[in-house]
KOLNU-553969 format. One record per atom (N, C-alpha, C, O): residue in one letter; x, y, z. Coordinates in steps of 0.2 Angstrom, whole numbers, padded with zeros to 4 digits, always signed. Example, Ala and Ser with C-alpha at 12.3 -4.5 7.8 and 13.67 -1.06 7.14 Angstrom:
<recs>
A+0066-0028+0039/A+0062-0022+0039/A+0066-0016+0039/A+0071-0017+0042/S+0064-0011+0035/S+0068-0005+0036/S+0064+0000+0039/S+0067+0006+0040/
</recs>
This chain:
<recs>
M-0037-0157+0016/M-0033-0152+0018/M-0031-0155+0027/M-0035-0154+0031/D-0023-0158+0028/D-0027-0163+0035/D-0018-0158+0041/D-0015-0161+0045/E-0018-0152+0038/E-0012-0148+0041/E-0017-0148+0048/E-0023-0149+0049/R-0011-0146+0053/R-0013-0144+0060/R-0008-0137+0058/R-0003-0136+0055/I-0015-0133+0062/I-0014-0123+0060/I-0014-0120+0067/I-0018-0119+0071/L-0009-0118+0067/L-0009-0112+0074/L-0010-0106+0073/L-0007-0104+0068/L-0014-0101+0075/L-0017-0097+0072/L-0014-0092+0078/L-0017-0093+0083/I-0010-0087+0076/I-0006-0082+0083/I-0011-0076+0082/I-0011-0073+0077/G-0016-0073+0088/G-0019-0069+0082/G-0025-0069+0084/G-0025-0075+0085/F-0032-0067+0085/F-0038-0070+0084/F-0044-0064+0084/F-0050-0063+0086/G-0041-0059+0079/G-0044-0053+0078/G-0050-0053+0072/G-0053-0058+0070/N-0052-0048+0070/N-0056-0047+0066/N-0055-0054+0058/N-0058-0058+0055/M-0047-0050+0058/M-0046-0055+0052/M-0045-0064+0052/M-0046-0069+0048/G-0042-0064+0057/G-0041-0071+0059/G-0045-0077+0062/G-0043-0083+0063/Q-0053-0074+0063/Q-0060-0076+0064/Q-0063-0077+0056/Q-0066-0081+0055/A-0061-0071+0052/A-0064-0073+0047/A-0063-0078+0042/A-0066-0082+0039/L-0054-0077+0043/L-0050-0085+0039/L-0053-0093+0043/L-0054-0098+0040/V-0053-0091+0049/V-0055-0097+0052/V-0064-0100+0049/V-0067-0105+0048/R-0065-0094+0050/R-0074-0096+0047/R-0073-0100+0041/R-0076-0106+0040/G-0069-0097+0037/G-0067-0096+0031/G-0067-0106+0030/G-0071-0110+0027/W-0062-0107+0034/W-0058-0114+0035/W-0063-0119+0037/W-0063-0125+0034/L-0067-0116+0041/L-0073-0120+0044/L-0077-0122+0041/L-0079-0128+0043/A-0080-0120+0034/A-0084-0119+0031/A-0082-0124+0026/A-0085-0129+0025/R-0075-0124+0022/R-0073-0129+0018/R-0073-0133+0021/R-0072-0138+0018/G-0073-0135+0027/G-0074-0140+0028/G-0064-0145+0035/G-0061-0150+0037/I-0062-0138+0036/I-0055-0140+0041/I-0059-0144+0046/I-0065-0145+0044/Q-0059-0145+0050/Q-0060-0148+0059/Q-0057-0145+0063/Q-0051-0144+0063/P-0063-0142+0067/P-0058-0139+0074/P-0054-0143+0077/P-0052-0141+0083/A-0052-0147+0076/A-0044-0151+0081/A-0041-0149+0078/A-0036-0149+0081/R-0042-0148+0070/R-0035-0148+0067/R-0032-0140+0067/R-0028-0137+0063/L-0035-0137+0072/L-0033-0130+0074/L-0032-0127+0082/L-0035-0129+0087/G-0029-0123+0081/G-0026-0119+0087/G-0026-0113+0089/G-0024-0109+0084/I-0027-0109+0093/I-0028-0102+0093/I-0023-0099+0097/I-0021-0103+0101/V-0020-0094+0099/V-0015-0091+0104/V-0018-0084+0102/V-0019-0082+0096/D-0020-0080+0108/D-0023-0074+0110/D-0024-0074+0116/D-0027-0079+0118/P-0023-0066+0122/P-0022-0067+0124/P-0029-0063+0127/P-0031-0065+0133/A-0034-0058+0123/A-0040-0055+0125/A-0044-0061+0126/A-0047-0066+0122/P-0044-0059+0130/P-0053-0064+0134/P-0059-0064+0129/P-0063-0069+0130/A-0061-0060+0125/A-0065-0060+0120/A-0062-0064+0114/A-0067-0066+0111/A-0056-0065+0111/A-0053-0069+0109/A-0052-0077+0111/A-0053-0081+0106/L-0051-0079+0115/L-0054-0084+0119/L-0061-0087+0121/L-0062-0093+0120/A-0063-0082+0122/A-0071-0085+0119/A-0071-0087+0114/A-0070-0093+0113/A-0072-0082+0108/A-0075-0084+0102/A-0071-0089+0101/A-0074-0093+0097/A-0065-0092+0102/A-0065-0097+0098/A-0068-0104+0104/A-0071-0109+0101/A-0068-0103+0110/A-0071-0107+0112/A-0079-0109+0109/A-0082-0115+0108/E-0080-0104+0107/E-0087-0105+0102/E-0088-0109+0098/E-0093-0113+0098/L-0082-0109+0094/L-0081-0112+0086/L-0079-0120+0090/L-0080-0125+0086/G-0076-0122+0096/G-0075-0128+0097/G-0067-0129+0095/G-0064-0133+0092/I-0064-0124+0097/I-0058-0124+0094/I-0051-0124+0103/I-0053-0121+0108/V-0045-0128+0101/V-0040-0126+0107/V-0038-0117+0107/V-0035-0115+0102/A-0039-0115+0113/A-0037-0108+0111/A-0033-0106+0118/A-0035-0109+0123/G-0028-0103+0119/G-0024-0100+0125/G-0020-0095+0125/G-0019-0093+0119/A-0017-0091+0130/A-0017-0086+0132/A-0009-0085+0128/A-0007-0079+0126/S-0004-0092+0129/S+0001-0091+0127/S+0005-0097+0121/S+0002-0102+0121/L+0010-0097+0118/L+0011-0103+0114/L+0013-0109+0119/L+0015-0114+0115/D+0013-0109+0123/D+0014-0114+0128/D+0008-0118+0131/D+0009-0124+0132/A+0001-0114+0131/A-0003-0116+0134/A-0010-0119+0128/A-0016-0120+0130/V-0007-0120+0120/V-0010-0123+0114/V-0005-0129+0111/V+0000-0128+0109/R-0009-0137+0110/R-0006-0142+0111/R-0009-0147+0105/R-0014-0150+0108/F-0008-0148+0100/F-0009-0151+0097/F-0010-0159+0099/F-0005-0160+0103/D-0013-0164+0099/D-0014-0171+0101/D-0007-0174+0097/D-0002-0176+0100/D-0007-0175+0092/D-0004-0177+0086/D+0002-0174+0083/D+0004-0176+0077/G+0007-0169+0086/G+0012-0165+0084/G+0012-0158+0085/G+0009-0154+0089/A+0017-0157+0081/A+0017-0149+0081/A+0015-0146+0076/A+0016-0148+0070/P+0010-0140+0077/P+0010-0137+0072/P+0014-0138+0063/P+0020-0137+0062/D+0010-0139+0057/D+0011-0139+0052/D+0012-0133+0048/D+0016-0132+0044/V+0006-0128+0050/V+0006-0118+0047/V+0008-0115+0054/V+0008-0118+0059/V+0009-0110+0053/V+0008-0105+0057/V+0007-0101+0053/V+0010-0099+0048/L+0001-0097+0057/L-0002-0092+0053/L-0001-0084+0057/L-0005-0083+0061/L+0003-0080+0056/L+0005-0075+0061/L-0001-0067+0060/L-0001-0062+0055/A-0005-0067+0064/A-0010-0064+0064/A-0010-0059+0068/A-0016-0058+0071/V-0006-0056+0070/V-0005-0051+0075/V-0002-0044+0070/V+0000-0045+0064/K-0003-0038+0075/K-0003-0033+0072/K+0006-0030+0070/K+0010-0032+0074/P+0007-0027+0066/P+0014-0027+0065/P+0018-0025+0068/P+0023-0028+0068/Q+0019-0019+0072/Q+0022-0019+0079/Q+0022-0023+0082/Q+0026-0022+0086/Q+0019-0029+0082/Q+0019-0036+0089/Q+0022-0042+0084/Q+0023-0048+0085/L+0023-0040+0080/L+0026-0046+0075/L+0032-0049+0076/L+0033-0055+0075/D+0039-0041+0080/D+0042-0045+0082/D+0044-0051+0088/D+0045-0057+0088/A+0043-0048+0091/A+0041-0050+0097/A+0038-0058+0098/A+0039-0062+0102/V+0034-0058+0092/V+0027-0065+0094/V+0034-0070+0088/V+0033-0076+0089/V+0038-0068+0085/V+0041-0073+0079/V+0045-0076+0086/V+0044-0081+0088/R+0051-0069+0091/R+0053-0073+0093/R+0053-0080+0098/R+0056-0085+0100/T+0045-0078+0101/T+0044-0084+0104/T+0043-0090+0102/T+0043-0095+0105/C+0041-0090+0094/C+0039-0095+0091/C+0046-0100+0090/C+0046-0106+0089/A+0051-0093+0091/A+0059-0098+0087/A+0062-0105+0091/A+0065-0110+0088/A+0061-0102+0098/A+0063-0111+0103/A+0059-0116+0104/A+0061-0122+0105/P+0053-0115+0103/P+0050-0121+0102/P+0046-0121+0097/P+0040-0123+0099/L+0048-0120+0090/L+0043-0123+0083/L+0049-0122+0079/L+0049-0126+0074/G+0055-0117+0079/G+0061-0117+0075/G+0057-0115+0068/G+0052-0112+0067/P+0061-0118+0063/P+0058-0116+0056/P+0055-0122+0051/P+0054-0120+0046/A+0055-0127+0054/A+0050-0131+0055/A+0043-0131+0050/A+0041-0135+0045/P+0040-0125+0052/P+0034-0127+0050/P+0033-0122+0043/P+0038-0119+0040/L+0028-0121+0041/L+0027-0118+0036/L+0024-0110+0039/L+0018-0110+0043/Y+0027-0103+0039/Y+0025-0096+0042/Y+0020-0093+0037/Y+0020-0092+0031/L+0015-0092+0042/L+0011-0088+0033/L+0008-0080+0041/L+0004-0080+0046/S+0013-0074+0036/S+0011-0068+0040/S+0006-0064+0037/S+0006-0064+0031/I+0003-0061+0039/I-0001-0056+0037/I-0002-0050+0041/I-0007-0046+0041/A+0003-0050+0044/A+0004-0045+0046/A+0009-0036+0040/A+0014-0036+0038/A+0005-0032+0040/A+0005-0028+0035/A+0011-0026+0036/A+0013-0026+0041/G+0014-0023+0031/G+0022-0021+0029/G+0028-0023+0032/G+0033-0020+0031/K+0027-0030+0036/K+0033-0033+0037/K+0036-0038+0034/K+0033-0043+0032/P+0042-0037+0033/P+0044-0042+0025/P+0048-0048+0028/P+0050-0048+0033/I+0048-0052+0024/I+0051-0058+0025/I+0056-0060+0030/I+0055-0065+0034/S+0062-0055+0029/S+0068-0054+0032/S+0067-0051+0040/S+0071-0051+0044/S+0061-0049+0042/S+0060-0048+0049/S+0056-0053+0051/S+0054-0052+0057/I+0054-0060+0049/I+0053-0067+0052/I+0060-0072+0052/I+0062-0076+0057/A+0063-0071+0047/A+0068-0076+0045/A+0074-0074+0050/A+0077-0078+0053/S+0074-0068+0049/S+0080-0064+0055/S+0079-0068+0062/S+0084-0070+0065/A+0074-0071+0065/A+0074-0074+0071/A+0070-0082+0072/A+0067-0085+0077/L+0072-0083+0063/L+0069-0092+0064/L+0074-0095+0060/L+0075-0101+0062/G+0079-0092+0055/G+0085-0093+0052/G+0084-0094+0047/G+0078-0096+0047/P+0088-0095+0042/P+0087-0094+0035/P+0084-0098+0029/P+0081-0097+0024/D+0084-0105+0034/D+0079-0110+0031/D+0071-0108+0035/D+0067-0113+0036/A+0069-0103+0036/A+0063-0105+0040/A+0059-0101+0032/A+0060-0095+0029/K+0054-0107+0030/K+0047-0107+0027/K+0042-0101+0027/K+0036-0103+0029/V+0043-0095+0026/V+0039-0091+0025/V+0035-0089+0022/V+0038-0087+0017/V+0030-0087+0022/V+0025-0084+0015/V+0023-0079+0019/V+0021-0080+0025/R+0022-0071+0016/R+0018-0067+0018/R+0014-0064+0013/R+0016-0064+0007/A+0008-0061+0015/A+0001-0061+0013/A-0001-0055+0013/A-0001-0052+0018/M-0003-0052+0010/M-0007-0045+0010/M-0013-0046+0009/M-0014-0044+0003/P-0018-0048+0013/P-0026-0048+0012/P-0029-0040+0015/P-0026-0036+0019/N-0036-0040+0012/N-0039-0034+0012/N-0044-0032+0016/N-0041-0032+0022/T-0050-0030+0016/T-0053-0029+0022/T-0063-0034+0020/T-0067-0036+0023/P-0062-0034+0013/P-0068-0039+0010/P-0067-0044+0010/P-0070-0048+0006/A-0062-0047+0016/A-0060-0055+0016/A-0065-0055+0023/A-0065-0061+0024/A-0068-0051+0027/A-0071-0052+0030/A-0080-0052+0027/A-0085-0053+0031/V-0081-0051+0022/V-0087-0056+0021/V-0085-0060+0013/V-0090-0061+0010/G-0080-0063+0011/G-0079-0069+0009/G-0078-0066+0002/G-0080-0069-0004/R-0075-0060+0002/R-0074-0057-0005/R-0067-0052-0003/R-0066-0046-0006/G-0061-0055+0002/G-0055-0051-0001/G-0053-0053-0007/G-0056-0057-0010/M-0044-0049-0009/M-0040-0048-0013/M-0034-0049-0009/M-0032-0044-0006/T-0030-0057-0008/T-0025-0059-0004/T-0017-0059-0010/T-0016-0064-0013/V-0013-0055-0010/V-0008-0057-0013/V-0001-0064-0008/V-0001-0066-0003/M+0000-0064-0010/M+0005-0067-0008/M+0012-0068-0013/M+0013-0069-0020/V+0018-0068-0007/V+0025-0069-0010/V+0030-0074-0005/V+0029-0074+0001/A+0034-0079-0007/A+0036-0085-0003/A+0043-0083-0003/A+0047-0080-0008/S+0044-0086+0003/S+0054-0084+0004/S+0057-0094+0001/S+0053-0099+0001/P+0064-0092-0002/P+0065-0099-0007/P+0063-0104-0004/P+0061-0109-0008/S+0063-0106+0003/S+0064-0112+0006/S+0057-0113+0005/S+0057-0119+0006/V+0051-0112+0004/V+0044-0112+0002/V+0044-0118-0006/V+0045-0117-0012/D+0044-0125-0003/D+0042-0127-0010/D+0033-0127-0013/D+0030-0123-0011/A+0031-0130-0018/A+0026-0129-0022/A+0022-0133-0015/A+0018-0128-0013/R+0021-0138-0012/R+0014-0138-0009/R+0015-0133-0002/R+0010-0130+0000/G+0022-0133+0000/G+0019-0125+0007/G+0015-0120+0001/G+0009-0120+0002/Q+0016-0117-0005/Q+0011-0112-0010/Q+0006-0114-0009/Q+0001-0111-0006/A+0005-0120-0012/A-0004-0121-0012/A-0007-0124-0004/A-0012-0126-0001/V-0002-0124-0002/V-0005-0124+0005/V-0008-0119+0008/V-0014-0119+0009/A-0004-0113+0009/A-0003-0107+0008/A-0012-0102+0006/A-0016-0099+0009/D-0009-0104-0002/D-0014-0103-0008/D-0023-0107-0004/D-0028-0104-0004/E-0021-0111-0003/E-0029-0114+0001/E-0031-0111+0005/E-0037-0109+0004/L-0027-0109+0012/L-0030-0105+0017/L-0032-0098+0016/L-0036-0094+0019/M-0027-0097+0010/M-0032-0088+0010/M-0036-0087+0005/M-0039-0082+0004/S-0035-0091+0001/S-0042-0093-0003/S-0050-0094+0000/S-0055-0094-0004/A-0050-0095+0007/A-0054-0097+0009/A-0058-0089+0011/A-0062-0089+0016/V-0055-0085+0008/V-0060-0079+0012/V-0060-0074+0005/V-0062-0068+0005/G-0057-0076-0001/G-0060-0073-0006/G-0054-0076-0014/G-0053-0082-0016/T-0051-0070-0016/T-0046-0072-0024/T-0039-0072-0021/T-0039-0068-0016/T-0032-0074-0023/T-0027-0075-0020/T-0023-0075-0029/T-0024-0078-0035/A-0018-0070-0026/A-0010-0071-0031/A-0007-0071-0028/A-0007-0071-0022/W-0001-0071-0033/W+0005-0073-0030/W+0010-0066-0036/W+0009-0063-0041/V+0018-0067-0029/V+0024-0060-0035/V+0027-0066-0031/V+0026-0070-0026/R+0034-0065-0039/R+0040-0068-0037/R+0044-0061-0031/R+0047-0063-0026/D+0044-0054-0033/D+0046-0049-0032/D+0043-0046-0027/D+0038-0042-0028/E+0046-0047-0019/E+0045-0044-0014/E+0045-0039-0015/E+0039-0036-0014/R+0048-0037-0016/R+0047-0027-0018/R+0039-0025-0020/R+0036-0020-0018/L+0036-0029-0024/L+0032-0028-0028/L+0023-0027-0022/L+0017-0026-0023/M+0027-0030-0016/M+0020-0030-0010/M+0018-0020-0008/M+0013-0018-0006/D+0024-0018-0009/D+0020-0009-0008/D+0017-0008-0013/D+0012-0004-0012/A+0018-0010-0020/A+0012-0007-0025/A+0005-0011-0023/A-0001-0009-0022/V+0007-0017-0021/V+0000-0021-0019/V-0004-0018-0014/V-0010-0018-0013/T+0001-0015-0009/T-0003-0013-0003/T-0007-0007-0006/T-0013-0007-0007/A-0004-0002-0008/A-0007+0004-0012/A-0013+0002-0017/A-0018+0006-0017/V-0012-0004-0020/V-0018-0004-0023/V-0025-0008-0022/V-0031-0006-0025/S-0023-0013-0016/S-0029-0017-0015/S-0027-0017-0007/S-0032-0015-0003/G-0022-0018-0004/G-0020-0017+0004/G-0025-0011+0006/G-0029-0012+0011/S-0024-0005+0003/S-0027+0002+0006/S-0033+0002-0002/S-0034+0008-0004/G-0035-0002-0005/G-0040+0001-0011/G-0047+0003-0005/G-0049+0008-0004/P-0049-0004-0003/P-0054-0003-0001/P-0056+0003+0002/P-0062+0004+0002/A-0052+0008+0005/A-0053+0015+0010/A-0054+0018+0003/A-0059+0021+0003/Y-0051+0018-0004/Y-0053+0022-0007/Y-0061+0022-0011/Y-0065+0026-0011/V-0061+0016-0012/V-0068+0015-0015/V-0074+0017-0009/V-0080+0019-0011/F-0072+0016-0003/F-0077+0019+0002/F-0078+0027+0003/F-0082+0031+0006/L-0073+0028+0001/L-0070+0037+0000/L-0075+0038-0006/L-0079+0043-0005/L-0075+0034-0012/L-0079+0037-0018/L-0088+0035-0016/L-0092+0038-0020/I-0091+0031-0012/I-0097+0030-0010/I-0100+0036-0008/I-0105+0039-0009/E-0093+0038-0002/E-0095+0043+0001/E-0096+0051+0000/E-0100+0055+0002/C-0091+0053-0007/C-0092+0058-0011/C-0100+0057-0014/C-0104+0062-0013/L-0101+0054-0017/L-0106+0051-0024/L-0112+0050-0018/L-0117+0053-0020/A-0113+0048-0011/A-0117+0050-0007/A-0120+0057-0006/A-0125+0060-0008/K-0114+0061-0003/K-0113+0068-0002/K-0118+0071-0009/K-0123+0074-0009/A-0113+0070-0016/A-0115+0073-0021/A-0122+0073-0023/A-0125+0078-0026/G-0124+0066-0022/G-0132+0063-0022/G-0136+0070-0018/G-0140+0074-0021/A-0134+0069-0012/A-0139+0075-0007/A-0139+0082-0009/A-0144+0086-0009/A-0132+0083-0011/A-0132+0091-0014/A-0135+0092-0020/A-0137+0098-0021/A-0137+0088-0024/A-0142+0088-0033/A-0148+0088-0028/A-0153+0091-0031/G-0151+0086-0021/G-0157+0085-0020/G-0158+0079-0017/G-0161+0079-0012/L-0155+0075-0019/L-0160+0067-0013/L-0158+0069-0009/L-0154+0073-0007/D-0164+0062-0005/D-0165+0064+0003/D-0157+0060+0003/D-0155+0058-0002/A-0153+0061+0011/A-0146+0058+0012/A-0146+0049+0012/A-0142+0045+0009/A-0151+0049+0016/A-0151+0041+0016/A-0152+0037+0010/A-0150+0031+0010/L-0156+0041+0005/L-0158+0037-0002/L-0152+0039-0004/L-0149+0034-0003/A-0147+0043-0007/A-0143+0042-0010/A-0137+0042-0007/A-0132+0045-0009/R-0137+0038-0001/R-0131+0033+0003/R-0133+0026+0000/R-0129+0021-0001/T-0140+0026+0000/T-0141+0019-0002/T-0139+0018-0011/T-0136+0013-0014/L-0141+0023-0014/L-0140+0023-0021/L-0132+0023-0022/L-0130+0022-0028/A-0128+0024-0018/A-0121+0025-0019/A-0117+0020-0017/A-0113+0019-0021/T-0119+0016-0012/T-0116+0008-0010/T-0120+0005-0016/T-0118+0005-0022/A-0126+0004-0015/A-0128-0001-0023/A-0123+0001-0029/A-0119-0003-0033/T-0125+0006-0029/T-0120+0006-0038/T-0114+0004-0038/T-0112+0001-0043/V-0109+0006-0033/V-0102+0003-0030/V-0102-0004-0031/V-0098-0007-0035/A-0107-0007-0027/A-0107-0014-0027/A-0109-0018-0033/A-0106-0023-0036/G-0113-0015-0035/G-0116-0017-0043/G-0110-0016-0047/G-0106-0021-0048/A-0109-0013-0049/A-0104-0011-0053/A-0096-0014-0055/A-0094-0015-0060/G-0094-0015-0047/G-0091-0020-0047/G-0090-0028-0046/G-0085-0032-0046/A-0097-0030-0045/A-0098-0034-0045/A-0099-0039-0055/A-0097-0044-0058/Y-0102-0034-0054/Y-0104-0033-0064/Y-0096-0032-0069/Y-0095-0034-0075/A-0091-0030-0065/A-0084-0030-0070/A-0083-0038-0068/A-0080-0041-0073/E-0084-0040-0063/E-0078-0045-0059/E-0082-0051-0065/E-0079-0054-0070/I-0090-0050-0064/I-0091-0058-0067/I-0091-0055-0075/I-0088-0058-0078/S-0093-0050-0078/S-0092-0050-0086/S-0084-0052-0086/S-0082-0056-0082/G-0082-0051-0088/G-0074-0051-0085/G-0071-0047-0091/G-0065-0049-0093/E-0074-0043-0092/E-0072-0038-0098/E-0067-0032-0097/E-0067-0031-0091/D-0064-0028-0101/D-0059-0024-0098/D-0064-0018-0095/D-0069-0016-0098/P-0061-0015-0091/P-0066-0009-0088/P-0067-0004-0092/P-0073-0002-0092/A-0061-0001-0096/A-0062+0005-0102/A-0067+0001-0107/A-0070+0006-0110/E-0069-0004-0110/E-0072-0006-0112/E-0081-0004-0109/E-0086-0001-0111/L-0081-0008-0102/L-0089-0007-0100/L-0090+0000-0098/L-0096+0001-0097/R-0085+0006-0097/R-0088+0012-0097/R-0090+0013-0104/R-0096+0014-0105/R-0086+0013-0108/R-0089+0015-0114/R-0096+0013-0116/R-0099+0016-0120/K-0098+0006-0114/K-0104+0002-0116/K-0110+0008-0114/K-0114+0010-0118/V-0108+0011-0107/V-0115+0014-0104/V-0114+0021-0105/V-0117+0025-0102/T-0108+0024-0111/T-0109+0031-0112/T-0112+0033-0117/T-0108+0031-0122/S-0117+0035-0118/S-0122+0036-0123/S-0120+0042-0126/S-0120+0047-0122/P-0117+0044-0133/P-0115+0049-0135/P-0120+0057-0133/P-0126+0057-0134/G-0118+0062-0131/G-0123+0069-0130/G-0124+0068-0126/G-0123+0074-0124/G-0127+0062-0118/G-0130+0059-0114/G-0126+0063-0107/G-0121+0067-0107/T-0130+0057-0102/T-0127+0062-0096/T-0122+0061-0092/T-0119+0065-0088/T-0121+0054-0094/T-0115+0049-0092/T-0109+0053-0097/T-0104+0050-0094/E-0108+0055-0099/E-0103+0057-0107/E-0103+0066-0104/E-0097+0068-0106/A-0106+0068-0102/A-0105+0075-0097/A-0105+0073-0090/A-0111+0074-0089/A-0103+0071-0085/A-0100+0070-0080/A-0094+0065-0081/A-0090+0065-0076/L-0093+0062-0085/L-0085+0057-0087/L-0079+0063-0091/L-0073+0062-0091/R-0082+0071-0094/R-0079+0076-0095/R-0076+0078-0089/R-0070+0081-0090/V-0079+0077-0084/V-0077+0081-0078/V-0069+0076-0075/V-0063+0077-0074/L-0075+0071-0075/L-0071+0065-0070/L-0064+0064-0074/L-0059+0063-0070/M-0062+0065-0081/M-0059+0063-0085/M-0053+0068-0090/M-0049+0066-0094/A-0054+0074-0087/A-0050+0079-0088/A-0043+0078-0088/A-0041+0072-0088/E-0040+0083-0087/E-0031+0083-0089/E-0029+0082-0079/E-0024+0080-0075/D-0035+0085-0078/D-0031+0084-0070/D-0037+0080-0066/D-0038+0081-0060/G-0039+0075-0069/G-0045+0070-0065/G-0043+0068-0062/G-0038+0070-0059/L-0048+0061-0062/L-0050+0056-0058/L-0042+0051-0058/L-0039+0049-0053/A-0040+0051-0064/A-0037+0047-0066/A-0027+0048-0063/A-0023+0043-0062/Q-0027+0054-0063/Q-0022+0057-0062/Q-0020+0057-0053/Q-0015+0055-0050/L-0027+0059-0051/L-0028+0057-0044/L-0027+0051-0040/L-0022+0051-0036/V-0031+0047-0042/V-0027+0041-0039/V-0021+0037-0041/V-0019+0032-0037/E-0019+0038-0047/E-0011+0039-0047/E-0007+0041-0043/E-0001+0039-0042/R-0009+0045-0041/R-0004+0049-0038/R-0006+0047-0028/R-0003+0047-0022/A-0012+0046-0030/A-0014+0043-0022/A-0010+0034-0021/A-0007+0032-0016/V-0010+0031-0026/V-0006+0024-0025/V+0002+0025-0026/V+0005+0020-0026/L+0004+0030-0028/L+0009+0031-0027/L+0015+0032-0020/L+0021+0030-0019/A+0009+0038-0015/A+0010+0039-0012/A+0009+0033-0007/A+0013+0032-0002/A+0005+0030-0008/A+0003+0025-0002/A+0008+0019-0005/A+0008+0014-0001/A+0011+0017-0011/A+0017+0015-0010/A+0024+0015-0007/A+0027+0011-0005/N+0025+0022-0007/N+0029+0026-0003/N+0030+0025+0004/N+0034+0023+0008/R+0023+0026+0004/R+0021+0025+0011/R+0026+0020+0015/R+0030+0020+0019/S+0021+0013+0011/S+0021+0006+0012/S+0031+0004+0014/S+0033+0003+0019/R+0036+0006+0007/R+0040+0004+0008/R+0045+0009+0014/R+0049+0006+0017/E+0043+0015+0015/E+0046+0019+0023/E+0043+0015+0028/E+0047+0014+0032/L+0038+0013+0029/L+0034+0008+0034/L+0039+0001+0034/L+0039-0003+0039/S+0043-0002+0028/S+0044-0008+0030/S+0050-0007+0028/S+0053-0013+0029/G+0055-0002+0027/G+0061-0004+0027/G+0065-0005+0024/G+0071-0008+0026/T+0062-0004+0015/T+0063-0008+0009/T+0063-0002+0004/T+0064-0003-0002/
</recs>
């Protein structure tokens, strides 16, 4: 991959992506970073990447960027895209990871022919285990989608949807999902402590169990319901617990309501 990549915003997600790209062999000379924060500029310098506080401070020796990755906060995106419109225009592939911002909010500043991919990564990208779902504007060809897929796969698994409206459900399941899992760990640890375990041990058990079960589910490829059945002995301890969790007003209904609430809020925030 020899594209020139300009990264606007070098926070946690931006840094995770760059680490993934470098590990895959993308050369620092093919990267440029725009971020006004001194800490971000220092982090870029440590990686040998040209960086500056503004767009006009970052230049590639052999031309304009092929890809502009927008890794800024959602409330900053509109202003950032406007700064790109005059010097860069719609020619580069714009890859946005600004949560909740629709393609139209980017294309409105760059023009109808702008090549835009909207991506929704999640926080496990920080450890290379992220899940990113993407949707492309009509102007993005197969090559553009392949480039976006390669860039985002550096921090985990990728998937695509064709209907941008589904990104609200993606946000509710995958984008917000890590918080639900962290809450599960928190509740499991508290329950363990309430049952008599040392609090530190309960937290270790809860964290390792959730992480291990998730890895097992991923590696096995089996249906989660089948995995659940395999570890549930008739009349045993797991069955006793699952009778509570799978009651009529149990975990399944609670999670469904939570995901619908998150999806509805995503629609409100994005104006879709």
